[in-house]
MISEKOL-250806 format. One line per 3 residues: their letters; for each residue z, y, x of C-alpha. Coordinates in Angstrom, 1 decimal. Layout:
BEGIN
a = Z Y X  ...
//
This chain:
BEGIN
mdi = -64.9 117.2 74.8  -61.2 116.8 75.7  -60.4 120.2 74.3
vle = -62.2 119.4 71.0  -60.3 116.1 70.7  -57.0 117.7 71.5
vfd = -57.4 120.4 68.8  -58.7 117.9 66.3  -55.9 115.4 66.9
tfv = -53.2 118.1 66.8  -54.3 119.5 63.4  -56.0 116.6 61.6
gdr = -56.2 113.3 63.6  -52.6 112.5 64.4  -51.6 112.7 60.7
aya = -54.6 110.7 59.5  -54.2 108.0 62.1  -50.5 107.7 61.5
rtf = -51.1 107.2 57.8  -54.1 104.9 58.2  -52.8 102.8 61.1
pas = -49.0 103.0 61.3  -47.3 101.9 64.5  -45.6 98.9 62.9
iqn = -44.8 97.7 59.4  -41.7 95.8 58.4  -40.9 94.9 54.8
gls = -43.7 97.1 53.6  -42.3 100.2 55.2  -43.8 102.0 58.1
vsn = -41.5 102.0 61.1  -41.9 104.5 63.9  -40.0 104.8 67.1
ssq = -41.5 107.2 69.7  -39.5 105.5 72.5  -41.5 102.3 71.9
isy = -44.9 104.0 72.3  -46.1 104.2 75.9  -48.1 107.4 75.4
yha = -47.6 110.4 77.6  -49.1 113.7 76.6  -51.0 115.6 79.3
pst = -52.8 118.8 78.4  -56.5 118.6 78.6  -56.7 122.0 80.4
kyl = -54.3 124.5 81.9  -55.8 127.2 79.6  -55.0 125.4 76.3
sle = -52.0 123.3 75.7  -51.0 122.2 72.2  -47.8 120.2 71.8
psd = -48.4 117.0 69.7  -46.4 116.6 66.5  -44.3 113.5 65.8
fay = -47.4 112.0 64.0  -49.0 111.5 67.5  -46.4 108.8 68.2
qsr = -46.5 107.1 64.8  -50.0 105.6 65.0  -50.9 102.1 66.3
fsr = -53.6 103.8 68.4  -52.6 106.4 71.0  -54.7 109.5 71.6
dni = -56.2 108.0 74.8  -57.5 104.9 73.0  -61.3 104.7 73.4
yrq = -61.8 103.5 69.8  -59.8 106.3 68.3  -61.6 108.8 70.4
als = -65.0 107.4 69.4  -64.1 107.4 65.7  -62.7 111.0 66.0
lff = -65.9 112.2 67.6  -68.0 110.5 65.0  -66.1 112.3 62.2
iqw = -66.2 115.6 64.0  -70.0 115.3 64.4  -70.4 114.2 60.9
yvl = -68.5 117.2 59.6  -70.5 119.6 61.7  -73.9 118.1 60.8
vge = -73.3 117.3 57.1  -70.9 120.2 56.5  -68.5 118.3 54.1
f = -66.7 115.0 53.7
//
């Protein structure tokens, strides 16, 4: 499950969460500062390691947030079962 979430977040999830839930908003503009985010990337396995893009640090919810993981798994399963969005 960790590998599936890492691949999904790297290619789809990080960008979607950064746009939907930006880290902070000031004067109507999204402000992102990766030094303020307390998220540390650790590969899910030693056989597959994908470096996260800058979008991974621009979301209000980090990759290890349980609500983000649950929502991501819901959309992955929905896509697999239904076949389209």
